[in-house]
N, C-alpha and C positions, 0 to 999 in steps of 0.2 A: 460271607454273611450266612448265618445259620438259617435254614429254611423255616424253622419253627418260630423265629423271631420276626419274620417278615410280616405275616398276617396272623397274629396270635388268636384272633377270634374265630378262625376257621377250624373245623374238625379235621382229623387226619386224612380222611378220604378227600375232602374239599381241598386241603393243602396239596395233596398229591396231584390232583387235577390242575390246580393253578400253576404248579411248578414244572409240569411236563411241557417243554417247549421244543423238543428236538425232533418231533415227528407227529404223525397223525394220532389223534386222541378221540376216543368215544367216551363221553361221560353219561352213564346211565343214571339219570336224575329222577328218582322216585318222586311221587307226589309230595309236595311240601318239604323237599329236601334241600332247598336253597340254591336252585340252579342259577337264578339271575345273580345271586350273590357270587357264585363261582365265576360267572362270565365277567362281571365288572372287576373282580379281583384279578382275574387272568389278564384283563386289559392293563391293569396297573402293573402287573408283573412283566408284561411285554414291554411297557414303557421303561421299566427299570433295566430290562435287558438290552435297551438301545434302539428299540423300534421308534420311529416317528409316529405321532398320532394319526396322520393321514395314511399310514401304511397298514393300519389295523381296521378290519371291517367286522362288525357284529351284525348279523342278519337275523331277522325274525319275521313274523307273519302279519302282525297288525301294527298300525300306527300307535295304538295305545301301549303295546308292549315295547315298541321302540322308544317311545317317549319316557316310559318308566326306566328303561335301561340307561337312557341318556342322562336322566336326572340323577340316578344312582352313581353313574360314572363321574358325573360332575362333582358330587359330594366326595368321591374317593380321590380323584386325580386333579380336581380343580377345573374351573370353567375354561381356562386358557387351553389346556390340553384337550378337554372334552369337546370343545368347539370344532376341532379338526378331525375328531374320530369319525369314521364312516359307520354310523349306527342307523340302520334303515331296514325297511321291509325288502323282501326279494324283488318286489315290483318297482319300488323306488330305486333300487340299485340298477334294475333294468333300464329305467328312464335315464339314469345318470350315464350309462354306457351308450345308449342310443342317442342322447343329446350330443355326446362327444364324437361318436363314430357312425351315426346314422347315414351320413352322406355316402358311405361305402355300400349301403343297401338301397341307395336312391331316395333316402328320406331327407326332407328339409329339416333344419334345426328346430323349427317351430311346428313340428308335426302335431296332429291332434290325437287325443286318446279318447276313444268312444266309450260311452257308458252302455249298459245293457239294453236300454230302450233304443239307442241309436243303432246298435247291432241288429236288433230285432227288425227295425224299419228297413235296413239295408238288405237283410235276408229275405224279407217279404218281397222287396223289389226284385232281388236277384232270382227268386223263385216264382215271380209273377203270381203271388198268392196273397189273399187277404185273411188267411186263417192264422190267427195268433198262436193257437196251440201247435199247429204244424211247424210254424216258424220257430217256436221255442224248442221243439224237438230237434230241428236242424241245428239250432244254437248250441244245445247241450252236446250233440254228437260232434260238431265241429270243434267245440272246446275240448272234448275228450281226446280227439285226434291231435290237436295242437299240444296238449299236455303229454302226449306220447312222443312228440317230436315229428309228427307226420304232416306233410303238405297235402294238397288236394290230389295230386297225381299218385302219391303213395297210399293215400286213403282209398282211392278208387281201386288200386291194384289189390288192396287187402279186403275190399268189400265182400261180405258174406251173403248179402241178399240184395234185392232190388231197392229196398229203402235206403240201404247204405250207399248204393251206387248213385241214387238220386241226390242224396246229401253231399256226396263227393263232388258231383257236378255243380251243385249250388255253391259249394265251398270254393270251387274254381272261380265262379263269377264274383263271389264275395271278395276273394283275394284281389281280383282285378279292380273292383270298386275301391277297396282300401288304398290301393296304389294310386288310383286316380285322385282320391280325396286327400292324399298325403296324411293318412290316418292309420292308427293301429288300434287293436282292441286289447283288452286286459291280458289275455293269454300271450299276445305277441311280445309283451314286455319281458317275458322270459324266453320265449322261443326264438325271437330275432337276435338278441345278444348271444345266445348259444350258437345259433347258426353262423354268426359273424366270427366268434372266437374260434369255432371249429375250422372254418375255411381260410381265415386270414392269420398267418403265423405272426406277422408283425404286430397286429392288434392284440393277439393273445399274449405275446411277450410283454407288451406295454402294460397290460392289466395285471399280469403276474408280478411285474416289478412294482406296480402302483399299490396293489393290495397284497402285501407280503405275508400277512397272517389273517386267516378268516375264522370267525367263530359263528356257528349256526345254532340258533335256539330252536326248540321244538322240532328237532330233526326228524322225528317220526312222522311229521305232517308233510314232509316234502313229497312231491310227485316225481315221475320219471325225468321230466325235462329240467326240473330244478336241481336234481342230483347231477345231471350231465353238465349243467351250467356251473355248479360248484367245482366239479372235476376240471373243467376248462380253466377256471380262475386259479385254482391252487397248483395246477400243473404237476410236474414230476417231483417238485419239492415236497408237496403234500403237507404243508404246514397249516394245519387246521384243527379245530376242536369242534366236534359235533356233540351237542347236548340234547338228549332226548330220552324217551321212555317207551319201550315197545308195549308196555301195558296200558299206555294212554293213546294208542293209535286208533282214532275213532272217525277219521275223515276219508275212509275208502270210497264213499259215495261221490266225493268230489275229486278223486284222482290220486289222493295220497296213498302211498304204498309202503307197507312194512318191509317189502323186499329191499328197500334202500338200506335198512339196517342189516339185513342179511348180506348184502353185497360188500359192505365196508371191510370186514375181515378178509373176504375173498380177494378184493382188489387192492387192499393195503395190508400185506402180511405183517408189517411192523406196527400195526394199530395197537395202541395202548388202551385197554378197556378198564374203566374205573367206575365202580358202582357207588352211588350215594344212597345209603339206606336209612340214615337217621332222619326221621320226620320231625319237623318243627311246628307242625300244625295241629295234629289230631291226637286224641287219647288212645290208650292201648286197645280198648274194646273196639273202637272204630277201625283201627288198623288191622286187628285180627280178622274182623269181618271182611275187610278189603283183601287181605292176603289169601284168605280161604277161597274167596270167589275167583280171584285171578289165577289161583293155583290150578284151576281146571283147564286153563289154556296151555298149549305147548309153549315152552320157554326158549327164546333165542339166547337170553343171558340170565343167569341166576341173580335174583335180587329179592330181598324180603324186608319190608319196612318195619321199623321199630321206633318207639318214642320214649322219651324220658319223663313224660307227663303223668305217668300212672294210668291205671285202668279207666278211671272216669266212670260215667254212667253207662249202664248196659244199653245196647242198641234196642230200640223198641219196634215191635211189629204191631201195627194198628189195623185191626180188621174193621172194615166199613161196609155198610149195607149197599151203597152205591156211590155215584159221583157226588151227589148233593150232600150225603151223609159224610163223605170224606172231607168235603170243603168245610162243613160245620165243625168236624173234629179238629181240623187243621187250625181254624180260627180259634177254637177253644184252647188248643195247645199254646198258641202264641200268647193268648191272654193269660193263661196259667203261668207260663214261664216269666212273663213280664210282671205279673202280680206277685209271684214267688220272690223274684229279685228285689222288688220294691219294698217288701216287708222284712227282708233279711238284713240285719245290721252289718253283716260282714260281706255283703254282695253288692257289686256295682250295679247301677241301673241298667237293665237290659233295654236296648233301643230297638225300634222297628227294623232298622237296617241290619240288625244281627240275624234276621230270619230270611231263609230262602225256601221256596217251594219249587222243586225241580221235577220235570216231567219229560216224557219221550217225544210227544208231539204237540204242536202249537195249539190244537183245538182243546187240549186239556186245561188251558188257562181260563176259559170262559167261566166255568162254574166257581173257581176260586175268586175271580174278580167280583162276581156277584155277591159271594159270601163276605168278602172283605169290605165291599161298599156298604153292605147291610150293617156291618159291625163298625162302620166309620173308621176303618183302618186304612191308612194311606199305603199305596203300593205302586210299583212300576213293572211293566212287562218288558223283559229283556228279549231282544230279537224281534220286536215289532217293527213297524214301518220306520225306516231310517229318516232322520231329519232331512237328509239330502235326497230322499226319494220324493219329497213333497213337490207338487207341480210348480209352486212359486220359486223354489230354490233351483229347480231344473231350468226354469225360464232364464234366470239371471246367469246361471252357469253357461248356458248356450251363448249368451252375449260375450261372456269372458273368453270362452273358447274361440269365438270368432275373432276377437281382438288378437289372440295369439296366432291363429292360423286362418287367414281369410279363405283358404281353400277347403275349409271344413263345411261341406255342403249340409249335413244334418243340422249343425249349429246355425248355419245361414237360414235354413227354412224355419226353424223355431224362432229365431230372432226377428226375422222380417215380418212375422205374423203375430208377435207377442211383445207389446200390445198391438192391436190391429192398427194399420196405418193406411188403409185404402188400397192395398196391393192384394188383388184377388187371386183365386185359384187359377183362373184362365191365364193371367199374366205370368204366374210362377210356372205353369205348365209349359208355356211358350218359351220362357227363359231356360227351363230345363232342357227342352228339345234343342234349343240353340247351343247351349253349353255342351251337350252331348255330341252334337254334330261337329263342333270345332274342338272337341276334346279339351275343354277348359273347365275350371270351377265356376259355380254360379256367381260368386262375387267378382271374379275376373271378367266374366261375361257382361257384367253391368256396364262396363265402360268400353266395350267393343264398338268401333265405329260403325260396323254393319248391323248392330242390334236393331236398328230401325226397320230393317227388312222383315223382322219377325214380330216386333211389338210396336204398338202405337206410340206416338210422341208423348201423349199424356201419361201413359203408363211408364214410359222411360223416365219421365220427370220424377215420379215417385220413387223409382228404383235408384236414380242418381242421388236423390235426397238421402235415402237410407245409406247408400255407399259413403257419402260425405260424412254422415253422422258416425259411422263405424271408424272411418279413418281418423276423424277428430278425436274420438274416444281413445283409439289406440295410441295416438301421440300423447295425450294427456296422461293415460295410464302408465306409459313408459317413463314419464317424467314426474310422476307423483310418488314420492318416497317417504316412508315412515308412517307410523300408525295414525297420528293426528291428521296429516294431510290426506291420507288414504280415506279416512272416514268422511272428510269434507267432500272429497271428489265423488265418492260413491253415493252420498246423499244427494249431491247435486245432479248426478246422473239419473237417479230414481225420480227426482222432481221433473227433470226434462222429459223422461219417459211417461210421466204422469201415472206411475205404476200403482200407486195407492188407489187412484180412481179406477184403474183397470181391475183391481181386485174387488172393489165395491160394486162395480157394474156386473161382475161375473158371478156374484153370490146373491142368493135371495136373503140370506141372513147377514145383517151387519156385524153380528157377533162373530160369525165364521170368517168374514172378510177381515175383521180386526185381528183375529187370531193369526191369519195368514200374513198380515202386515207385520205383526210382532215377530213372526219367523224370519221375515225379510230383514228386520232390524238386527236380529241375532246374527244373521249371515253377514251383514255389514261389519258388525263387531268382530266376527270370526276372521274375516279377511284382514281387517285393520290390524289386529293383533299379530298376524303373520307378517305384516310389513315391518314389524319390529321397531327397534330404536331404544328399547329400555336399557338401563345401565345395570350391570351386575358387578358384584364384588369378588375379587380374586385375591384373597390373602391381604386385604387392605388396599388393593389397587383398584381403581375404577376402570372397568373394561366395557366399552360400548359394543353391544351385540350388532352384528352386521345388519344394516337396514336394507329393506327390499322395496322395489317398486310394486305397484299394483299389478303390472304386467308380469313381473317375476313370479308373484304368487299365482297368478292365473295360469302360468305355464305348467305348473304341477298340480293344478286343482283337480283334474280327473282322477289322479292316483290318490290324492288326499281324500276325496269324496268316497271313492270306492272302498277305502280301508278305514275310514273315520269311525270312531266309536265315541259316543258322548259319555264322558266319565263323570256325570253328575254325582256328587256325594250326598245324596238326599237321604233323609231319615225315613225310609219307607221299606216295606216288605218287598222282596224281589221275587217275581214269578219268572221262571226261565226254563228253556229247554236244556237238557243235559249237554247238548253240543255247545250251546252258547255259554254254559257255566264253566267250561274248561278254563283253567288258569285262575279261577276265582275261589273264594272261600268265605264261609260264614260260621259264626259260633253255633247256630242252630239250623239244621237242614232237615227238610221233610221230602222224601222221595215219593212221588205220587204214582198211583196205578201200577204197582209192581206185580203185574199179572202176566200170564202167558198171553201173547198176542199184542201186548203193549210194550212190555220190557221183559224178554226180547220181543221186538216188534215183528209182527208177521201178519200179512193180509191173508184173506180167505184162500186165494189161489197161489199163494207164495210157497215155494219149496225152500225150507230153511237149510241152506248148505252149512257145512261145518265152518267154512270161512266166515259166513255171515254171522253165525252164532258166536264165534270168537270175538268179532267186532262188537256185537251187542253186549257180550260179557265185559269187554273193556269199557264200554259205555257205563255199565253198572258200577264198575270199579271207579271210574271218574266221579260218578255221583256220590258214592260212599266217601271218597277222599276229599270232597268239598267241605265236609263237616269238621268242625274243630272240637266242639264240646258235647253236643247231643245230636243223635241221628234217629229219625223215625222212618220206618218203612211202611207205607200205606198199601194195604191189599184190599181189593174189592171182592165182596161175595157175589155181587151181580154187577155187570157193567153194560154200557150201551155199545152196540155195534150197528151203526146206521140208525134205522128207526126201531130196531129190535133191542130187547134186553136179554142178555145171555148170562149163564152162570159164569162167575169169575173163578178162574183157576190160578192159584198162587204161582208166581214165577218160580222157575227152577232155581233162580239165583238166591231166593230166600233160604232154601235148604242148603245151598252151597256155602252160605255164610257161616253155617255150623254154630248158630247162636245157642247159648245154654238153655236148658229147659225152663229156667227161672227168668228168662228174658221178659221184661215188663210188657204186659199186654193190657194196659190200662186205658180207660177212657179219660182224656184230659179234662173233660167237663166235670168229672167227679172230683178231680184234684182242684179245679177252680172253685167248686162249691165248698170244698174243705177249707181252702184258703180264705174264702169270704166268711165262712162260719167262724174260723179262728180270729179273723180281724174283728168281726162283730163282738166276739166274746171278750177280746182285749178292750174294745171300746166300752163294753158294758162294765167291765171291772174298773176301768179308769174313771168312769162316771160316778162310781160309788166311793172313790177315795176322798179323804178329807181335802177341802180346798184351802184351809188356812195353814 
């Protein structure tokens, strides 16, 4: 079979990446160069080469990205094959390994996965502290150690000061509590599988044989422990494709390391490196600005983006007096571009969802929100509070976690008190002391024959009633399968809990309580859909997607919640941080506050290291390459810093873009006035035309 006839829609570099199957491969996928397309076509090529679907793993970082990849693979190879592909996040793959092999680490099959709030609570208990800020610092430090592959003993040995030594001792107590609770945190989902594969040759051989070929998306975002996990899975065969871009490595603050890209050619001498440089997103002027900026960073691999779309409009630099003026000019530009498209016969209607305002820090969104509301322009803030961070959703998730793992003490404590059922703090304290004394979980302690020595008979009655309720729910959840039955079960459960009344009683405003109840109903629908049962078409054949029980869905809910991103396709302007915008694109992008101190970001007492500056430059590059058609760079003449107003200094990145001297520096309000004047003139002329 001729390679050029297999996938005729791919360009030569994409084809080369798709057809390289004999050894390790690094695909340097520039922004907008079709990396997901390459991955799904390579999956199809592997199937052609004789791989079984279940032997191919495609790993990415978010559920949203995994879902998109799954849908595109389904279109290319069909639902039957796509159903058995292992397309998941790193953390979901970790769950899969731990569910199968966790017993070798002392974990029950139904271990719990703790969310951030649970971890914070346990750390405060382990450190005998009520200080949230201190516990958060412990949490970040411990997370960083785990992402480097360190346990508490190794962390203490490497500690450089007293604060680190204290955190290492807290980490030891934290590890003991996780073991007692039969629970893991999010970082453990990578660290524990790696630990197991490293020390158990039989398990490692099993997973090497199970996942014969591995593709990793967004490889530049991997941290040290994720790289080691990948090495353990691919083994000496090294049959993998890493797809990434060193110019888009912007998550150093959360442990991602560009060193993983440097290590590949060193540790895999036969590595095939293929650069994807043709951009299918942006115009030439936008790409030239991006190439010029990123050209100031040292290059691991040579790559220069180009586009067949022509030059397009020049990149605009918009000078603003301050934050409020910037917001006004941004709103005016949105209105001008929409007005211009609406009056042009050869132009499609420009919608609100075609616009994005991108900024370095969350606080920059407020002034834009105010201006957009004033102009009656609908918007959404990306990276705000997650749906799953809402108290009412966390309440219900705690119950579901308890059904999966009765030994999950944090879930027990939240469930037994939400809604309140007359079980007070004194009773729960006594129960906790009893469970600790006998080294058992709180739920297991409920039914201990000797519990009466610690708690009154009346209090035990309430605890037993709660325990029976949980056991009954677990039984019904295990036997409730499919979307329709799941919804009936969940609504009945909420009625038994009287949860709607609990929300009404807990809020002064009926409107706020109703909003929270609406979130609960959305959550019910969300779970029910994941219980499945819909019919899909595979080349004319009816194929029933595997249906799951409510308990099956609950088993993976912590991972789903931690990575979930709501993909509402609303017709609204997007306000987003640059970090949250990575992987997305819009026809019209406005970069906000491109000033020294904001982008690149630098606090008053911060020494800007060369490494930090390089990552900030990559962040600017990511922002530029989000734009498809037009790009505006907003620069403030004066900006706020705390309560003070200081002179705004243009970001060095503006000069690095090397924009032409005739780059447009217009006030979009002037353009809007001109458009309105032209429309009025046309209307006046039309009114004077004969009517017969």
